[in-house]
N, C-alpha and C positions, 0 to 999 in steps of 0.2 A: 504494499499499500504506500503511494507517495506521501511525502509530506506536505503540508500547506506552504504557500509562500509565507517566507519570515519566521517559520517553525523550525527549529532545530531537533526537536525530540518531543514524541508524545507524553503527556502527563502520566505520572505514577510509573516512571521507566524503571524505578528500584524494583518494583514487585518483580520485573522479569530477569533481575540479576541479584545475585547475592552480595549487596553492597556493604554488608556489615563487616567484612574483611579488611577493608581499609579504613574503618573508622578510628578517630583519635579519641574522642570521648564518646560516653554512652550515658543515656537518661537512667536514673535511677528513681523510680517511682515509690515513694515512701509509704503512701497510704496512711499517714498519721494525722495529716490535716486535709485530706481529700474531701471536697464537697460533692464529688461526682457530676461536676458540671458539663462534663464532656468537651471541654474546650480544647484540650490535647489531641482528640480525635479530629475536631475541625481543623485545628492548625497544622497538623502533620502534613507535609507536601508529598510524602510518599504513601499514606494510608497505612503506616506500620503500627498504629496503637489500635488496640482492640478492647471492648469492655467484655468481661468474663461473667460467669454466673454469680460470683460474689459482688457484682455491680462495680468493682474498681476496674481502672484501666491498666493495661501492659503493654509495653513496646514489644513488637516482633524484632528482636535483635539481629536476626539473621538478614534483615532487609533495611534496618536503622542505618542512616547515614551519620547520625550523631551532629546534627545540624544544631540542636538546642533550642529550637522553637517552642517545643512543648513545655521545657524548663522556664523560658522566657515569659511565655504567655499564661502560665499558669496562675491564676489569682489567689489560690492558697498557698503558693510558694512550696508545693509539695513535691515537686521534680527537681531532682540535681544532678547536674552533669557530673560525672565522675572520669578520671583518666581511665582509658582502656588498657587493661593489662592482658597481654597475650602470652 
């Protein structure tokens, strides 16, 4: 499928690639102050955050690029970016 004029890649490209391998920082969802607002799901550019049965949110680190938007936009400040240890 050809790309549109002015477009370099289709949205959600990381879901087709395991981008977590080159991440420098990873999000740590604490769940201490989480209000379950869902802002982290809305802001994630790769769709790597999911809500589970306990109604808390978790990142899929296989596809997370470590951009930090979830931590930056969390109104409860419940997500911390931590240095990736490999």
